[in-house]
C-alpha positions as CSV (number, residue, x, y, z in Angstrom):
1,R,92.3,26.1,-131.1
2,V,93.6,27.7,-127.8
3,R,95.6,25.8,-124.8
4,C,94.2,27.1,-121.1
5,V,96.8,28.2,-118.5
6,G,94.6,25.0,-116.7
7,E,95.8,22.8,-119.1
8,M,99.6,23.6,-119.1
9,A,99.9,23.9,-115.9
10,E,98.4,20.0,-116.3
11,N,101.1,19.2,-117.7
12,Q,103.6,20.3,-115.9
13,F,101.9,18.8,-112.6
14,R,101.7,15.4,-114.9
15,V,105.8,16.3,-115.4
16,G,106.5,16.5,-111.4
17,L,104.1,13.6,-110.7
18,V,106.1,11.0,-113.3
19,R,109.4,12.2,-111.8
20,V,108.0,10.8,-108.3
21,E,106.7,8.2,-109.8
22,R,110.2,7.1,-110.5
23,A,111.4,8.8,-107.0
24,V,109.4,6.1,-105.7
25,K,110.3,3.4,-108.1
26,E,113.5,4.0,-107.0
27,R,113.2,3.0,-103.5
28,L,111.2,0.3,-103.4
29,S,113.7,-1.2,-105.6
30,M,117.2,-0.5,-102.9
31,A,115.2,-0.6,-99.7
32,E,113.7,-3.4,-98.0
33,S,109.8,-3.0,-98.9
34,E,108.9,-4.1,-94.9
35,G,107.7,-1.6,-92.8
36,L,107.9,1.1,-95.0
37,M,105.1,3.6,-94.5
38,P,104.6,6.1,-97.9
39,Q,105.5,9.1,-96.4
40,D,109.0,7.2,-96.1
41,L,108.6,7.2,-100.0
42,I,106.8,9.7,-101.5
43,N,108.4,13.1,-102.2
44,A,106.4,15.8,-103.0
45,K,109.1,18.6,-103.8
46,P,109.2,17.8,-107.9
47,V,105.0,18.6,-108.4
48,A,106.3,22.3,-105.9
49,A,109.3,22.7,-107.9
50,A,107.7,21.8,-111.2
51,V,104.3,24.3,-110.5
52,K,106.3,26.7,-109.2
53,E,108.9,26.4,-112.5
54,F,105.6,26.9,-114.7
55,F,104.6,29.6,-113.2
56,G,108.0,31.8,-112.5
57,S,109.7,30.4,-115.4
58,S,107.2,30.2,-118.8
59,Q,107.6,32.0,-121.6
60,L,103.9,33.3,-121.2
61,S,103.9,33.2,-117.5
62,Q,103.7,37.3,-117.0
63,F,102.8,39.7,-114.0
64,M,99.2,41.1,-114.3
65,D,99.2,45.1,-116.2
66,Q,97.0,45.9,-113.0
67,N,97.6,50.0,-114.0
68,N,93.3,49.9,-114.0
69,P,90.6,47.4,-115.2
70,L,90.5,48.3,-118.7
71,S,93.8,46.9,-118.9
72,E,93.5,44.6,-116.4
73,I,90.8,43.0,-118.1
74,T,92.2,43.4,-121.6
75,H,95.3,41.4,-120.3
76,K,93.6,38.4,-119.3
77,R,91.9,38.0,-122.3
78,R,95.2,37.9,-124.5
79,V,95.8,35.4,-126.7
80,F,99.7,33.6,-127.7
81,A,100.5,32.0,-130.7
82,L,104.3,32.2,-129.2
83,G,105.4,30.1,-126.8
84,P,106.1,26.7,-125.9
85,G,104.3,24.3,-128.6
86,G,103.5,27.7,-130.2
87,L,105.5,29.7,-133.4
88,T,108.6,32.0,-133.4
89,R,108.9,35.6,-134.2
90,E,111.1,34.7,-137.2
91,R,109.4,31.7,-139.2
92,A,106.0,33.0,-138.6
93,G,104.7,34.1,-142.2
94,F,102.2,36.9,-143.7
95,E,99.5,33.8,-143.2
96,V,99.9,32.8,-139.9
97,R,99.6,36.8,-138.9
98,D,97.3,38.3,-141.6
99,V,92.8,38.2,-140.4
100,H,90.6,35.3,-140.9
101,P,87.1,34.8,-142.1
102,T,87.0,32.6,-139.2
103,H,88.2,35.2,-136.1
104,Y,85.0,37.5,-136.9
105,G,83.6,37.4,-133.2
106,R,86.1,35.5,-131.9
107,V,89.3,36.8,-132.5
108,C,89.8,40.9,-132.4
109,P,90.7,42.0,-136.1
110,I,92.2,45.6,-134.4
111,E,92.8,45.0,-130.8
112,T,97.1,43.5,-131.4
113,P,100.5,45.0,-131.0
114,E,102.2,47.0,-134.1
115,G,105.8,45.4,-134.8
116,P,107.7,41.4,-135.0
117,N,104.5,40.6,-132.8
118,I,101.7,41.2,-135.0
119,G,99.1,38.6,-135.2
120,L,101.0,36.9,-132.8
121,I,99.6,38.3,-130.1
122,N,96.1,39.1,-130.2
123,S,93.1,39.3,-127.9
124,L,89.6,37.4,-127.5
125,A,85.8,39.2,-129.0
126,A,83.9,40.2,-126.6
127,Y,81.5,37.5,-126.6
128,A,84.2,35.0,-127.5
129,R,84.4,32.1,-124.8
130,T,86.2,28.6,-125.4
131,N,84.5,25.4,-125.2
132,Q,86.1,22.3,-123.5
133,Y,87.6,21.1,-126.3
134,G,89.5,24.5,-127.0
135,F,88.1,26.3,-129.4
136,L,86.9,29.0,-129.8
137,E,83.0,29.7,-130.1
138,S,80.7,33.1,-130.6
139,P,77.3,33.8,-129.3
140,Y,74.5,33.9,-132.2
141,R,70.4,34.4,-131.9
142,V,68.5,32.1,-133.5
143,V,66.5,32.8,-137.0
144,K,62.9,30.9,-137.5
145,E,61.6,31.8,-140.8
146,G,62.2,35.9,-140.8
147,L,62.1,35.9,-137.3
148,V,64.6,36.6,-134.8
149,T,63.8,34.3,-131.5
150,D,65.2,35.1,-127.7
151,E,67.0,31.7,-128.4
152,I,71.2,31.9,-127.9
153,V,73.7,29.4,-129.4
154,F,77.2,29.4,-129.2
155,L,79.4,28.1,-132.4
156,S,82.5,27.3,-133.4
157,A,84.0,28.5,-136.4
158,I,83.5,24.7,-138.4
159,E,80.3,24.9,-136.8
160,E,78.9,28.1,-138.4
161,A,80.1,27.9,-142.0
162,D,77.2,26.5,-143.0
163,H,74.8,28.6,-141.6
164,V,73.4,31.9,-143.3
165,I,73.9,34.6,-140.5
166,A,72.8,38.5,-140.8
167,Q,74.3,41.3,-139.4
168,A,73.0,42.4,-135.7
169,S,72.2,45.9,-137.3
170,A,69.9,44.3,-139.7
171,T,66.5,46.2,-139.9
172,M,63.5,44.2,-137.9
173,N,59.9,45.8,-136.4
174,D,58.5,45.9,-133.3
175,K,57.2,41.7,-134.0
176,K,61.2,41.1,-134.5
177,V,60.3,39.7,-137.7
178,L,63.2,41.0,-140.8
179,I,61.5,43.2,-142.9
180,D,64.3,43.8,-145.6
181,E,64.2,42.3,-149.2
182,L,67.6,41.8,-149.1
183,V,69.4,40.8,-145.9
184,A,73.5,41.3,-145.6
185,V,74.9,38.3,-144.2
186,R,77.5,36.1,-144.1
187,H,77.8,32.0,-145.8
188,L,81.5,30.2,-146.1
189,N,83.1,32.8,-145.0
190,E,81.5,35.5,-147.5
191,F,79.4,38.1,-147.6
192,T,76.3,38.1,-149.9
193,V,73.0,38.5,-149.6
194,K,69.9,37.1,-148.8
195,A,65.9,37.0,-148.2
196,P,64.8,37.2,-144.5
197,E,63.6,33.8,-144.6
198,D,66.8,31.9,-145.6
199,V,68.8,33.8,-142.5
200,T,69.0,31.2,-139.8
201,L,71.3,33.0,-137.1
202,M,71.7,37.0,-136.4
203,D,75.0,38.4,-134.6
204,V,74.5,39.2,-130.5
205,S,75.8,42.6,-130.6
206,P,77.8,44.8,-133.2
207,K,79.9,44.8,-131.0
208,Q,81.2,41.4,-130.7
209,V,83.8,41.1,-133.8
210,V,86.1,43.7,-132.1
211,S,87.5,42.5,-128.1
212,V,86.5,44.5,-124.7
213,A,88.9,47.1,-125.3
214,A,88.8,47.8,-129.0
215,S,84.4,47.8,-128.9
216,L,84.6,51.4,-125.9
217,I,85.7,53.7,-128.7
218,P,82.8,55.7,-129.9
219,F,81.9,55.6,-133.5
220,L,84.5,52.6,-134.5
221,E,83.1,52.4,-137.3
222,H,84.1,55.6,-138.9
223,D,87.7,56.1,-137.3
224,D,90.5,55.6,-139.6
225,A,91.5,51.9,-139.7
226,N,95.2,53.5,-138.5
227,R,94.3,55.5,-135.5
228,A,91.7,52.8,-133.9
229,L,95.1,50.2,-134.2
230,M,97.1,52.5,-132.4
231,G,94.7,52.3,-129.6
């Protein structure tokens, strides 16, 4: 689950409001309540201080990389497993850092820094988005009886598990019907082959697996993995 900046800022804002509430209660208990106006009781400084502290000194607060448009969008789409409420570099094991089948179409398997942060700092895949609950979703085209429709659905990793999902490069005829006898698909987080009529979803694009930056590498699939990792 991804905690976006809005959610974290909201938590800090709540901390500031609790401080304001405490200060108001103290003043009400001490002072004569008659003739007091709201502006005499409420001091907004704790709220402003909490928000400033979040943007100024939080572990996750960074100056945006504005060297060029690509570095800017890459920085904006970065996901951290570190920071408050997250892991530490020392505690994170191999399982946490490794690529997981549910990352397909959501988290880029290529773009991650080398060294102690590997696998803890990731990039969102090209078409990934967060839903209202903070879970990452990936888009798929709906397939009915082998016919690939133009209907697009966004699914989380849990929702897509039971579907039979064909790759974007699956062969179709002019009427957008899958024509291969057996189609390479993903089902229950495994790669297998199925008949076209069993397919329920299809990837929207071959580049939905990787991030915006990695998708710009020409002939990425023919590139050595280490070369692609080096950017």
